[in-house]
N, C-alpha and C positions, 0 to 999 in steps of 0.2 A: 320562891325557891325555899325548900325546907332544909334546915341545917341540922346535922347530926354531929354534935361536938364531942370529941373525946377529951377527957381531962388530961392535961399535960403538966408535968413539973417543969416550969420555966427556968428553974435555978440550975439545972444540969442538962444542957442541950445534948441531943444524940448526934454523933458524927456519922455522916452518910458519905459513902464512897461512890462516885459516879464516873463511869468510863465514857468519854465522848466518842464521836464517830471516827476520830483519828486514833483511838486506842489510848489516849492520855487519861490518866486517873486524876480526879479532882476531889477535894474533900470539902464538905459543907457541914455547918451546924444546923440541925433541924430544929427550928424555933417553935413550930406549931404544925398541926395537921388537922384537916377537917374533911368531912364527908357530906356532900349535898346530893340533891337529886341528879345533879350533873356529873357526879363522880367524886373521886378522892383527890385531895390536893395537899401540897406541903409548902411551907414557907421556910426558905433556907438563907443562910449567909455564908460566905466563903470562910474557910479555915486557912490562915496564912502561916507561913514558915518563919517569917521574920517580923520584928516590930515595925520596920520600915514599911513593909507591905500593909500592915494594919493601919498605919498612919495615912497612907496614900489611898486607902479604901474610901469610896464615895458613900458607903453605907446603904447601898441599894439592897432591897429585899428581893430575893429571887423566888418567884412563885411558879411551881410546876405541877402538872397533873400526873397522878400515879396511874399507870396502866399496867395491866397484867396480861401476859400472853404466853401460853404453853408453860405455865408454872414460873415464868420469869417476871420480875418486876422492872418496869421502865419508868423513868421520869421524863416527861415530854413537855415542851412549851404549850401554852394554851393559845391556840390559833385564833379563836373568836374574841375580838376585842371587848365586846360587851360582857362576855363571861369572865374574861380576865379582870375587868374593872370591878365586877360584882365580887369575885373571889378576893381580889386585892383589898377591897373595902372591908370585907369580913375579917381578913387577917389584921388589917390596921386597927380595927376596933378591938379585936381580941388582944393584940400585942401592945396597945397604946399605954397600958399600965406599966410596961417594962421598957418600952422604947419610945423615943421622940421622933415622930414622922413629920416630914415637911411635904406639903402638896405643891 
């Protein structure tokens, strides 16, 4: 798998707005993005409204595939478990300098 990495300023995450299938809007910090032979992917963490929500967060990294259709951009789950694990490992390696991951 060839990785085409875009340089990212990790000190200021980008906020991404995502509308789910029920029409609810959710906000995420985009921690990183990569492009491989398999497609484009993003690593996100939720943005919370209250300090209590932040404390209760389990710290899970959300990894989604970027898909474009008719000029619209969609973030979709990665259905293939092998691909998900490969992309997850790439993000963990890239982000390990800034975040502590537990396996």
